[in-house]
N, C-alpha and C positions, 0 to 999 in steps of 0.2 A: 504494499499500500504506499503511494507516494503522495507528497504534497511540495510546495515550493522549497521548503527548508530541508528536505530529506525523505528517508523512506523507512519503513519498518517491514519485517517478514512476519507473517502470520501463518498459523496452522490451524485449519477449523475442520470441524465434524458436523455434518447434517445428515438427515434421513427425510423420508417423506412427510414425517410428522413435525419437522421444524429443524431448527439449528440446535448443536450441541455446544461443546466447549470451542472457544477461539483463543489461541495461545500465541503470545508474541515469542519470537525466536531471536535470542541475543546472540551476535556473533555470527559466524559461520556454521551452518547445519552440517553436521556429521551423522555418521549411523549412530554414535552413542547418544546425540541429542534426540535424535528420531525416536530411538528406544525409549528414552526418559519421557518423551512425550506420550509416546503410545501407552506407557505404562500409568501415567498420570492422567491422561484424559480419554483414552479410547472406551474404556469400560464404565467411566463415569458418564460420558456421552450417551452410550448405550442405556444405561439406567434412566438417565433423564428424560431420553427420547421414547422410553418404555417399548424397546425393541423385542425384549424377550429373548428367545434363543434361536429365532429362524430369521437371520440377517446374513448379509454378505458385505465384508470390507472391500471398498474400492480405493486403490491409491495409484499415485503415478508410478512409472516403471524406472524411477530414477533409481541410480545404482545403490545409494543409501537405504532406499525403501526395499530393495530387492536383495540385500545383502543376506549371507549365510545366518548371522545372528539375529537379524530381524525375522527371517523366515522361520528360524528354529522357535524364537518367542512366540510368533503367531501360531505355529503348528503346537506348541506346548501349551498354549492358551485356548486351544481349539477354535481358532478365528479363521472362518472361511474367507479365502480372498478372491476376489473376482479376477479372472485372467483376461486381458485385453491387449491389443496390439499397443506398442510402445509410441508409434507416430499418429494416434487418433485422438487429438484433444477434443474433437466433436463429440466423443463418446463420454468424456468427463462431465457430468453435470454441475460439478463444483465451480467450472470455470465460468458459467453462467451466474453462479451466485457470487463469485468474487467480483465480476462487472456489476452486480445490482448493488454490492456494499460499497464499491468504489463510487458509484453515482451518488449514493445517499451521503457519504463522508465528504465528497468534493463540494457538495451543496452546502455544507456546514462550514467551509473555508477555515480548516484548522491552521494555526498560526505557528505551532510548534510541535515536536515529536510526541511530548507527553499528550498533548490535546488530541493529536492524531490517534494516538493509541486508545485514548479513552473514548473518543468517537467511533472508532471502529468497534470496540466492545459493545457500546450502546446501540449502535446501528444494527450489528450482528444480531443483537437479542430481538430486536423490533422486526426482522424478517419474517414475514408472514408464513405460518405452516402451508397455506394453499400454494404458495409460490414453489416451497420446496417439493410439496407433492407434484405439482405440474413437471418440475424438472426430474423427478424420478419416474413418473408416468411416461414421459416422453423418451425414455431410455430405450425401449424396444424399437421405436421408430428411427431413432438416429442409428441405431445398431444396423437396421435394414438398410438405411440411405448410405452408410459407410460401405456397406458390403456392394451395394450397386454402382457406387462410385469408385469401387477398388481401392479403398483407402484413402481416397482424396477428400479435400475439405467439402462440407455439404452447406447448404443454406439452412440456417435455424432461426 
């Protein structure tokens, strides 16, 4: 998330029922940082969103996300991970959620990084569950379109 005076890196969780945790990442994200974030926020978000035990976790195919250490932790914690092509941003519904968050935060015109972080947290919590639900419901259509376009970008 950026504004005129700098940027912050965020990691967020959401499901059809709304948004979960939003975590600010300090410094460079490494696999150890990613593991800590998963340990601290994934299960908390699952409980907050009342997902029960029938859910699938989707993440980017970034090397730190797919490292052996992370894969082992996910397996040990019985977390089912959605497999998907590495070059298909159209398939990741969180990209649309990030765009929505940026639009709302920019409208508030933060003047420093502390305010930027606070506004991101505030606006993330305000994202309507219906919007999240539409992103999740639209997933099968995006998969079909990406297949039709042989992995190239789709109109969404």
